[in-house]
N, CA and C atoms as an extended XYZ file, in Angstrom:
378
Properties=species:S:1:pos:R:3:atomname:S:1:resname:S:1:resid:I:1 pbc="F F F"
N        11.131      -15.683       10.027 N   UNK     1
C         9.919      -14.903       10.243 CA  UNK     1
C         9.632      -14.080        8.993 C   UNK     1
N         8.431      -14.185        8.471 N   UNK     2
C         8.040      -13.415        7.303 CA  UNK     2
C         7.911      -11.940        7.657 C   UNK     2
N         8.392      -11.088        6.763 N   UNK     3
C         8.324       -9.645        6.979 CA  UNK     3
C         8.038       -8.923        5.676 C   UNK     3
N         7.393       -7.771        5.800 N   UNK     4
C         7.168       -6.879        4.682 CA  UNK     4
C         7.996       -5.625        4.889 C   UNK     4
N         8.520       -5.083        3.792 N   UNK     5
C         9.395       -3.925        3.868 CA  UNK     5
C         8.942       -2.862        2.875 C   UNK     5
N         8.519       -1.715        3.389 N   UNK     6
C         8.139       -0.593        2.544 CA  UNK     6
C         9.354        0.281        2.268 C   UNK     6
N         9.356        0.903        1.107 N   UNK     7
C        10.422        1.819        0.750 CA  UNK     7
C         9.886        2.846       -0.239 C   UNK     7
N        10.609        3.947       -0.375 N   UNK     8
C        10.251        4.963       -1.344 CA  UNK     8
C         9.579        6.199       -0.779 C   UNK     8
N         9.363        6.237        0.517 N   UNK     9
C         8.732        7.400        1.116 CA  UNK     9
C         9.679        8.577        1.211 C   UNK     9
N         9.128        9.700        1.622 N   UNK    10
C         9.941       10.889        1.766 CA  UNK    10
C         9.124       12.153        1.721 C   UNK    10
N         9.802       13.247        1.444 N   UNK    11
C         9.181       14.564        1.379 CA  UNK    11
C         8.981       14.962       -0.075 C   UNK    11
N         7.785       15.428       -0.386 N   UNK    12
C         7.474       15.856       -1.739 CA  UNK    12
C         6.552       17.064       -1.682 C   UNK    12
N         6.659       17.925       -2.662 N   UNK    13
C         5.820       19.111       -2.718 CA  UNK    13
C         4.442       18.763       -3.258 C   UNK    13
N         3.436       19.472       -2.799 N   UNK    14
C         2.083       19.251       -3.293 CA  UNK    14
C         2.036       19.348       -4.813 C   UNK    14
N         1.323       18.413       -5.416 N   UNK    15
C         1.242       18.348       -6.865 CA  UNK    15
C         2.267       17.433       -7.487 C   UNK    15
N         3.222       16.993       -6.700 N   UNK    16
C         4.263       16.119       -7.196 CA  UNK    16
C         3.864       14.661       -7.184 C   UNK    16
N         4.836       13.810       -7.478 N   UNK    17
C         4.601       12.372       -7.569 CA  UNK    17
C         5.569       11.612       -6.683 C   UNK    17
N         5.161       10.418       -6.322 N   UNK    18
C         5.979        9.575       -5.465 CA  UNK    18
C         5.569        8.122       -5.664 C   UNK    18
N         6.531        7.233       -5.575 N   UNK    19
C         6.262        5.804       -5.698 CA  UNK    19
C         6.731        5.072       -4.454 C   UNK    19
N         5.906        4.171       -3.986 N   UNK    20
C         6.237        3.326       -2.854 CA  UNK    20
C         6.335        1.884       -3.311 C   UNK    20
N         7.205        1.140       -2.674 N   UNK    21
C         7.374       -0.263       -3.001 CA  UNK    21
C         7.286       -1.104       -1.739 C   UNK    21
N         6.893       -2.337       -1.928 N   UNK    22
C         6.793       -3.286       -0.831 CA  UNK    22
C         7.408       -4.598       -1.276 C   UNK    22
N         8.327       -5.086       -0.495 N   UNK    23
C         8.967       -6.361       -0.775 CA  UNK    23
C         8.843       -7.277        0.432 C   UNK    23
N         8.865       -8.555        0.182 N   UNK    24
C         8.693       -9.533        1.246 CA  UNK    24
C         9.937      -10.386        1.422 C   UNK    24
N        10.187      -10.751        2.641 N   UNK    25
C        11.227      -11.712        2.964 CA  UNK    25
C        10.575      -12.920        3.613 C   UNK    25
N        11.002      -14.096        3.200 N   UNK    26
C        10.470      -15.349        3.721 CA  UNK    26
C         8.959      -15.473        3.502 C   UNK    26
N         8.480      -14.877        2.438 N   UNK    27
C         7.065      -14.927        2.081 CA  UNK    27
C         6.924      -14.669        0.591 C   UNK    27
N         6.141      -15.476       -0.073 N   UNK    28
C         5.876      -15.296       -1.491 CA  UNK    28
C         4.501      -14.679       -1.673 C   UNK    28
N         4.442      -13.579       -2.413 N   UNK    29
C         3.197      -12.829       -2.600 CA  UNK    29
C         2.176      -13.505       -3.479 C   UNK    29
N         2.617      -14.357       -4.371 N   UNK    30
C         1.841      -14.707       -5.551 CA  UNK    30
C         0.433      -15.224       -5.297 C   UNK    30
N         0.168      -15.777       -4.136 N   UNK    31
C        -1.159      -16.317       -3.850 CA  UNK    31
C        -1.966      -15.457       -2.881 C   UNK    31
N        -1.487      -14.273       -2.565 N   UNK    32
C        -2.129      -13.455       -1.548 CA  UNK    32
C        -2.518      -12.082       -2.072 C   UNK    32
N        -3.649      -11.597       -1.592 N   UNK    33
C        -4.031      -10.221       -1.860 CA  UNK    33
C        -3.170       -9.276       -1.024 C   UNK    33
N        -2.890       -8.104       -1.569 N   UNK    34
C        -2.077       -7.114       -0.885 CA  UNK    34
C        -2.853       -5.814       -0.742 C   UNK    34
N        -2.590       -5.110        0.334 N   UNK    35
C        -3.254       -3.843        0.564 CA  UNK    35
C        -2.298       -2.763        1.007 C   UNK    35
N        -2.657       -1.521        0.705 N   UNK    36
C        -1.941       -0.356        1.196 CA  UNK    36
C        -2.863        0.440        2.104 C   UNK    36
N        -2.377        0.764        3.275 N   UNK    37
C        -3.104        1.562        4.245 CA  UNK    37
C        -2.219        2.705        4.708 C   UNK    37
N        -2.841        3.708        5.289 N   UNK    38
C        -2.070        4.821        5.826 CA  UNK    38
C        -2.665        5.265        7.156 C   UNK    38
N        -1.824        5.921        7.952 N   UNK    39
C        -2.245        6.321        9.282 CA  UNK    39
C        -1.577        7.624        9.684 C   UNK    39
N        -2.349        8.488       10.328 N   UNK    40
C        -1.835        9.716       10.907 CA  UNK    40
C        -1.953        9.615       12.419 C   UNK    40
N        -1.165       10.385       13.170 N   UNK    41
C        -1.195       10.278       14.631 CA  UNK    41
C        -2.583       10.472       15.220 C   UNK    41
N        -2.952        9.567       16.117 N   UNK    42
C        -4.223        9.661       16.804 CA  UNK    42
C        -5.430        9.206       16.015 C   UNK    42
N        -5.222        8.681       14.816 N   UNK    43
C        -6.333        8.242       13.991 CA  UNK    43
C        -6.169        6.781       13.589 C   UNK    43
N        -7.277        6.170       13.202 N   UNK    44
C        -7.259        4.780       12.778 CA  UNK    44
C        -6.592        4.641       11.414 C   UNK    44
N        -6.085        3.476       11.163 N   UNK    45
C        -5.470        3.208        9.881 CA  UNK    45
C        -6.529        3.244        8.774 C   UNK    45
N        -6.202        3.896        7.679 N   UNK    46
C        -7.140        4.160        6.605 CA  UNK    46
C        -6.775        3.373        5.352 C   UNK    46
N        -7.776        2.812        4.720 N   UNK    47
C        -7.568        2.077        3.480 CA  UNK    47
C        -7.183        3.014        2.348 C   UNK    47
N        -6.231        2.575        1.534 N   UNK    48
C        -5.794        3.344        0.378 CA  UNK    48
C        -6.047        2.579       -0.913 C   UNK    48
N        -5.506        1.375       -0.998 N   UNK    49
C        -5.629        0.586       -2.219 CA  UNK    49
C        -5.379       -0.879       -1.917 C   UNK    49
N        -5.857       -1.743       -2.799 N   UNK    50
C        -5.626       -3.171       -2.662 CA  UNK    50
C        -5.602       -3.813       -4.037 C   UNK    50
N        -5.018       -4.995       -4.096 N   UNK    51
C        -4.886       -5.708       -5.356 CA  UNK    51
C        -5.002       -7.201       -5.101 C   UNK    51
N        -5.653       -7.900       -6.012 N   UNK    52
C        -5.826       -9.338       -5.877 CA  UNK    52
C        -4.514      -10.064       -6.103 C   UNK    52
N        -4.522      -11.346       -5.811 N   UNK    53
C        -3.293      -12.132       -5.934 CA  UNK    53
C        -2.747      -12.130       -7.349 C   UNK    53
N        -3.623      -12.096       -8.332 N   UNK    54
C        -3.208      -12.150       -9.728 CA  UNK    54
C        -2.850      -10.780      -10.299 C   UNK    54
N        -3.278       -9.724       -9.619 N   UNK    55
C        -3.069       -8.382      -10.128 CA  UNK    55
C        -4.132       -7.918      -11.097 C   UNK    55
N        -5.112       -8.754      -11.377 N   UNK    56
C        -6.154       -8.408      -12.329 CA  UNK    56
C        -7.243       -7.525      -11.742 C   UNK    56
N        -7.386       -7.542      -10.444 N   UNK    57
C        -8.383       -6.719       -9.789 CA  UNK    57
C        -7.756       -5.740       -8.818 C   UNK    57
N        -8.236       -4.497       -8.834 N   UNK    58
C        -7.728       -3.473       -7.928 CA  UNK    58
C        -8.884       -2.748       -7.263 C   UNK    58
N        -8.603       -2.146       -6.130 N   UNK    59
C        -9.588       -1.409       -5.365 CA  UNK    59
C        -8.921       -0.166       -4.791 C   UNK    59
N        -9.627        0.968       -4.844 N   UNK    60
C        -9.072        2.218       -4.365 CA  UNK    60
C       -10.061        2.954       -3.476 C   UNK    60
N        -9.518        3.654       -2.505 N   UNK    61
C       -10.352        4.535       -1.700 CA  UNK    61
C       -10.784        5.728       -2.543 C   UNK    61
N       -11.973        6.237       -2.265 N   UNK    62
C       -12.483        7.369       -3.038 CA  UNK    62
C       -11.573        8.590       -2.942 C   UNK    62
N       -10.917        8.753       -1.822 N   UNK    63
C       -10.079        9.914       -1.603 CA  UNK    63
C        -8.830        9.938       -2.474 C   UNK    63
N        -8.432        8.787       -2.999 N   UNK    64
C        -7.213        8.714       -3.799 CA  UNK    64
C        -7.454        8.219       -5.211 C   UNK    64
N        -8.662        7.839       -5.525 N   UNK    65
C        -8.978        7.295       -6.834 CA  UNK    65
C        -8.633        8.300       -7.933 C   UNK    65
N        -7.936        7.812       -8.946 N   UNK    66
C        -7.500        8.666      -10.036 CA  UNK    66
C        -6.119        9.235       -9.849 C   UNK    66
N        -5.587        9.167       -8.638 N   UNK    67
C        -4.262        9.689       -8.340 CA  UNK    67
C        -3.281        8.594       -7.934 C   UNK    67
N        -3.790        7.405       -7.725 N   UNK    68
C        -2.959        6.303       -7.256 CA  UNK    68
C        -3.178        5.071       -8.114 C   UNK    68
N        -2.109        4.373       -8.379 N   UNK    69
C        -2.164        3.111       -9.097 CA  UNK    69
C        -1.391        2.059       -8.313 C   UNK    69
N        -2.030        0.940       -8.048 N   UNK    70
C        -1.369       -0.161       -7.368 CA  UNK    70
C        -1.106       -1.271       -8.374 C   UNK    70
N         0.043       -1.861       -8.284 N   UNK    71
C         0.408       -2.930       -9.196 CA  UNK    71
C         1.293       -3.929       -8.465 C   UNK    71
N         1.477       -5.074       -9.072 N   UNK    72
C         2.333       -6.075       -8.452 CA  UNK    72
C         3.107       -6.838       -9.506 C   UNK    72
N         4.237       -7.336       -9.089 N   UNK    73
C         5.078       -8.163       -9.927 CA  UNK    73
C         5.396       -9.409       -9.116 C   UNK    73
N         4.616      -10.441       -9.331 N   UNK    74
C         4.780      -11.651       -8.535 CA  UNK    74
C         6.122      -12.335       -8.784 C   UNK    74
N         6.660      -12.180       -9.975 N   UNK    75
C         7.964      -12.762      -10.275 CA  UNK    75
C         9.058      -12.140       -9.416 C   UNK    75
N         8.926      -10.856       -9.108 N   UNK    76
C         9.894      -10.159       -8.274 CA  UNK    76
C         9.459      -10.087       -6.817 C   UNK    76
N         8.267      -10.583       -6.536 N   UNK    77
C         7.742      -10.597       -5.174 CA  UNK    77
C         7.629       -9.185       -4.595 C   UNK    77
N         7.100       -8.269       -5.403 N   UNK    78
C         6.961       -6.887       -4.984 CA  UNK    78
C         5.583       -6.336       -5.341 C   UNK    78
N         5.169       -5.325       -4.595 N   UNK    79
C         3.950       -4.578       -4.855 CA  UNK    79
C         4.303       -3.100       -4.821 C   UNK    79
N         3.749       -2.335       -5.741 N   UNK    80
C         4.074       -0.924       -5.849 CA  UNK    80
C         2.828       -0.060       -5.749 C   UNK    80
N         3.044        1.166       -5.322 N   UNK    81
C         1.984        2.158       -5.244 CA  UNK    81
C         2.511        3.434       -5.861 C   UNK    81
N         1.977        3.792       -7.008 N   UNK    82
C         2.384        5.013       -7.703 CA  UNK    82
C         1.383        6.123       -7.408 C   UNK    82
N         1.875        7.229       -6.929 N   UNK    83
C         1.023        8.343       -6.543 CA  UNK    83
C         1.396        9.592       -7.334 C   UNK    83
N         0.394       10.323       -7.746 N   UNK    84
C         0.603       11.564       -8.473 CA  UNK    84
C        -0.355       12.621       -7.960 C   UNK    84
N        -0.085       13.876       -8.340 N   UNK    85
C        -0.905       14.990       -7.880 CA  UNK    85
C        -1.128       14.913       -6.367 C   UNK    85
N        -0.058       14.774       -5.654 N   UNK    86
C        -0.143       14.610       -4.209 CA  UNK    86
C        -0.695       15.847       -3.523 C   UNK    86
N        -1.438       15.607       -2.463 N   UNK    87
C        -2.030       16.664       -1.667 CA  UNK    87
C        -1.525       16.576       -0.240 C   UNK    87
N        -1.656       17.663        0.494 N   UNK    88
C        -1.212       17.658        1.880 CA  UNK    88
C        -1.969       16.620        2.700 C   UNK    88
N        -3.183       16.309        2.306 N   UNK    89
C        -3.966       15.296        2.990 CA  UNK    89
C        -3.384       13.891        2.839 C   UNK    89
N        -2.467       13.722        1.896 N   UNK    90
C        -1.830       12.429        1.690 CA  UNK    90
C        -0.698       12.183        2.673 C   UNK    90
N        -0.351       13.169        3.458 N   UNK    91
C         0.696       13.006        4.456 CA  UNK    91
C         0.279       11.966        5.493 C   UNK    91
N         1.084       10.939        5.645 N   UNK    92
C         0.770        9.853        6.562 CA  UNK    92
C         1.899        8.832        6.542 C   UNK    92
N         1.806        7.875        7.435 N   UNK    93
C         2.672        6.710        7.386 CA  UNK    93
C         1.945        5.637        6.588 C   UNK    93
N         2.576        5.145        5.558 N   UNK    94
C         1.965        4.176        4.676 CA  UNK    94
C         2.447        2.771        4.995 C   UNK    94
N         1.508        1.837        5.013 N   UNK    95
C         1.793        0.454        5.352 CA  UNK    95
C         1.414       -0.481        4.218 C   UNK    95
N         2.268       -1.424        3.976 N   UNK    96
C         1.988       -2.526        3.066 CA  UNK    96
C         1.497       -3.705        3.900 C   UNK    96
N         0.405       -4.340        3.463 N   UNK    97
C        -0.186       -5.418        4.239 CA  UNK    97
C        -0.556       -6.588        3.333 C   UNK    97
N        -0.548       -7.769        3.910 N   UNK    98
C        -0.879       -8.976        3.164 CA  UNK    98
C        -2.036       -9.694        3.846 C   UNK    98
N        -2.949      -10.219        3.027 N   UNK    99
C        -4.079      -10.982        3.529 CA  UNK    99
C        -3.861      -12.443        3.197 C   UNK    99
N        -3.810      -13.266        4.208 N   UNK   100
C        -3.525      -14.680        4.051 CA  UNK   100
C        -4.795      -15.518        4.110 C   UNK   100
N        -4.764      -16.655        3.432 N   UNK   101
C        -5.821      -17.648        3.538 CA  UNK   101
C        -7.191      -17.241        3.050 C   UNK   101
N        -7.273      -16.368        2.070 N   UNK   102
C        -8.556      -15.882        1.567 CA  UNK   102
C        -8.795      -16.216        0.108 C   UNK   102
N        -7.925      -16.995       -0.478 N   UNK   103
C        -8.036      -17.274       -1.892 CA  UNK   103
C        -7.578      -16.128       -2.768 C   UNK   103
N        -6.869      -15.177       -2.174 N   UNK   104
C        -6.328      -14.063       -2.926 CA  UNK   104
C        -7.270      -12.891       -3.104 C   UNK   104
N        -8.387      -12.862       -2.386 N   UNK   105
C        -9.359      -11.788       -2.518 CA  UNK   105
C        -9.001      -10.617       -1.610 C   UNK   105
N        -9.141       -9.408       -2.132 N   UNK   106
C        -8.763       -8.229       -1.370 CA  UNK   106
C        -9.907       -7.713       -0.502 C   UNK   106
N        -9.567       -6.775        0.376 N   UNK   107
C       -10.534       -6.201        1.297 CA  UNK   107
C       -10.092       -4.803        1.694 C   UNK   107
N       -11.043       -3.878        1.908 N   UNK   108
C       -10.686       -2.545        2.401 CA  UNK   108
C       -10.595       -2.463        3.915 C   UNK   108
N       -10.832       -3.564        4.599 N   UNK   109
C       -10.829       -3.588        6.057 CA  UNK   109
C        -9.460       -3.979        6.587 C   UNK   109
N        -8.882       -3.103        7.385 N   UNK   110
C        -7.551       -3.339        7.914 CA  UNK   110
C        -7.475       -4.603        8.769 C   UNK   110
N        -8.535       -4.888        9.523 N   UNK   111
C        -8.507       -6.026       10.432 CA  UNK   111
C        -8.523       -7.372        9.714 C   UNK   111
N        -8.783       -7.375        8.435 N   UNK   112
C        -8.781       -8.619        7.682 CA  UNK   112
C        -7.411       -8.961        7.109 C   UNK   112
N        -6.430       -8.132        7.357 N   UNK   113
C        -5.070       -8.411        6.923 CA  UNK   113
C        -4.260       -8.987        8.075 C   UNK   113
N        -3.324       -9.836        7.744 N   UNK   114
C        -2.631      -10.631        8.747 CA  UNK   114
C        -1.213      -10.169        9.055 C   UNK   114
N        -0.603       -9.459        8.138 N   UNK   115
C         0.782       -9.065        8.299 CA  UNK   115
C         1.004       -7.712        7.658 C   UNK   115
N         1.802       -6.874        8.280 N   UNK   116
C         2.071       -5.556        7.752 CA  UNK   116
C         3.522       -5.166        7.974 C   UNK   116
N         3.953       -4.192        7.220 N   UNK   117
C         5.327       -3.751        7.316 CA  UNK   117
C         5.534       -2.729        8.412 C   UNK   117
N         6.724       -2.158        8.446 N   UNK   118
C         7.083       -1.183        9.470 CA  UNK   118
C         6.482        0.191        9.218 C   UNK   118
N         6.085        0.453        8.008 N   UNK   119
C         5.518        1.739        7.658 CA  UNK   119
C         6.557        2.669        7.051 C   UNK   119
N         6.095        3.535        6.156 N   UNK   120
C         6.968        4.495        5.492 CA  UNK   120
C         6.315        5.867        5.520 C   UNK   120
N         7.038        6.854        6.024 N   UNK   121
C         6.517        8.206        6.132 CA  UNK   121
C         6.496        8.894        4.778 C   UNK   121
N         5.361        9.468        4.446 N   UNK   122
C         5.211       10.319        3.274 CA  UNK   122
C         4.731       11.676        3.755 C   UNK   122
N         5.477       12.710        3.447 N   UNK   123
C         5.119       14.061        3.848 CA  UNK   123
C         4.971       14.930        2.610 C   UNK   123
N         3.807       15.518        2.467 N   UNK   124
C         3.513       16.384        1.331 CA  UNK   124
C         3.447       17.813        1.843 C   UNK   124
N         4.327       18.645        1.361 N   UNK   125
C         4.391       20.030        1.801 CA  UNK   125
C         3.595       20.925        0.868 C   UNK   125
N         3.070       22.003        1.439 N   UNK   126
C         2.316       22.961        0.649 CA  UNK   126
C         3.241       23.864       -0.140 C   UNK   126
C-alpha cells in the first residue's frame, strides 16, 4: 500500500524557521504533482503550497507567500517545505498530498489530490 510520511514538525517560537519533509513508500513521486495543506480543528483543510512533477513550477497560498519554499528531489523521492518568519496563524496540522493521473499538474484544491499522509503538527508560540 502506498503511503506518504510527513516529518519535521514541532514547536517553534514566532519568527523562527522550520522545515517539513515528505517521503513516500511504495510510490515514486517523479511523475506526480505534490501539495502541502494544513488544517486546524473544526475547519476545512487549507492549501499551502504545491509543486509540479518536475519541480519547475510552484504555487503558494497568499497567506504564506514569501515565507515558504516548496521543493522536491525526485532522485530521493522526497518533497520539502521550508518555512521562515513563522506566525501563530501557521499553527496547524500539515499534510503532504499527491495528485495522481494529471500529467503532473498541480492544484490548490484539496479534493483533487488522491493520497495524503498522516499529518504533522506544527505549533508556533507567541
